[in-house]
C-alpha positions in Angstrom: -15.3 -16.8 -24.2 -13.2 -14.5 -22.4 -14.5 -11.3 -20.6 -13.7 -8.3 -21.9 -13.4 -5.1 -19.2 -12.5 -1.6 -20.0 -11.0 0.3 -17.0 -10.1 4.2 -17.0 -7.2 5.4 -14.3 -5.3 8.7 -14.3 -1.6 7.8 -13.1 0.0 9.3 -10.1 3.5 7.8 -10.6 4.4 11.2 -11.9 3.0 15.1 -11.7 2.3 14.9 -15.7 -0.9 12.7 -14.4 -1.9 10.9 -17.6 -4.8 9.3 -18.5 -4.7 5.9 -19.2 -7.2 3.2 -20.8 -6.4 0.1 -19.7 -8.9 -3.0 -21.9 -8.6 -6.5 -20.4 -9.1 -9.4 -22.8 -9.0 -12.6 -20.5 -4.9 -13.0 -19.9 -4.4 -10.1 -21.9 -3.7 -6.1 -20.7 -3.7 -3.3 -23.2 -2.8 0.0 -21.8 -2.9 3.2 -23.7 -2.7 6.8 -22.9 0.5 6.7 -21.0 3.2 8.9 -21.7 6.2 6.7 -20.2 6.9 3.2 -19.4 5.9 3.9 -15.4 2.1 4.6 -17.0 2.5 1.6 -18.7 3.3 -0.8 -15.4 1.0 1.4 -13.4 -2.3 0.7 -15.1 -1.6 -3.1 -15.6 -1.0 -3.2 -12.3 -4.6 -1.0 -10.9 -6.3 -2.8 -13.8 -5.2 -6.1 -12.0 -4.5 -6.1 -8.7 -4.7 -2.6 -6.9 -1.8 -2.2 -4.5 -1.8 0.6 -2.0 0.9 1.5 0.5 -0.1 1.8 4.2 0.6 3.9 6.9 -1.1 4.4 10.1 -0.7 4.8 14.3 -0.5 2.9 17.1 -1.0 3.4 20.9 2.3 4.3 22.8 2.9 3.6 26.3 5.5 5.1 28.5 6.2 8.0 25.7 6.1 11.4 24.5 2.8 10.9 22.6 -0.3 9.0 22.8 0.3 7.8 19.3 3.2 6.3 17.0 3.4 6.0 13.5 3.8 3.1 11.9 4.1 1.9 8.3 4.6 -1.4 6.0 7.9 -2.1 4.4 6.4 -2.2 0.7 3.0 -2.0 -1.1 -0.1 -4.5 -0.3 -3.2 -5.4 -2.2 -6.0 -3.1 -1.6 -8.3 -5.7 -1.0 -6.4 -6.5 2.2 -6.4 -3.1 3.7 -8.8 -3.9 6.2 -7.0 -6.8 7.2 -3.7 -5.5 7.2 -5.2 -2.4 9.9 -7.4 -4.7 11.8 -3.5 -7.2 12.4 -2.0 -3.6 13.4 -4.7 -1.4 15.1 -4.2 -3.7 18.7 -0.3 -3.3 18.8 0.5 -1.0 22.0 4.4 -0.1 21.3 6.3 0.7 24.7 8.9 3.2 24.9 12.0 3.8 23.9 11.1 2.8 20.4 13.3 3.7 17.8 12.7 4.5 13.9 12.4 1.6 11.9 11.9 -0.4 14.9 9.8 -3.8 13.4 6.3 -3.7 15.9 4.6 -6.8 13.7 6.1 -9.4 11.8 4.2 -10.9 8.7 1.0 -8.1 9.2 -2.2 -10.3 8.3 0.1 -12.8 6.4 0.8 -10.9 3.9 4.5 -11.4 4.4 4.8 -7.6 5.1 6.6 -6.0 8.6 5.2 -2.7 10.2 7.8 -0.8 11.6 7.6 2.5 13.3 8.3 5.7 12.2 9.7 8.1 14.1 11.3 7.4 17.7 9.4 7.3 21.0 10.9 8.1 24.2 
């Protein structure tokens, strides 16, 4: 017997902010309340495996500021945010660092890359 579950979300993919109702019945996912296809995909993803972007900072040495903003190249599962943060936290970037420079490859085994968001001089 499959377990049924009901979840509700507010879609964040456009300013409309549709209120989504998502019903899960085993492998079947039904989304309602969306005004466009983006909401349909967002509701499915959020109900099954929520994904998030990650932006943070690392220590910068020898540059004009003590911290350097970094971001991951793609979203990661919400449940792995703390793992990714733990992998990025000990990184120390030494100036000069260019915008887009790779600072960490395969962050927390997620096949994601952390790159700098601005130059450090």
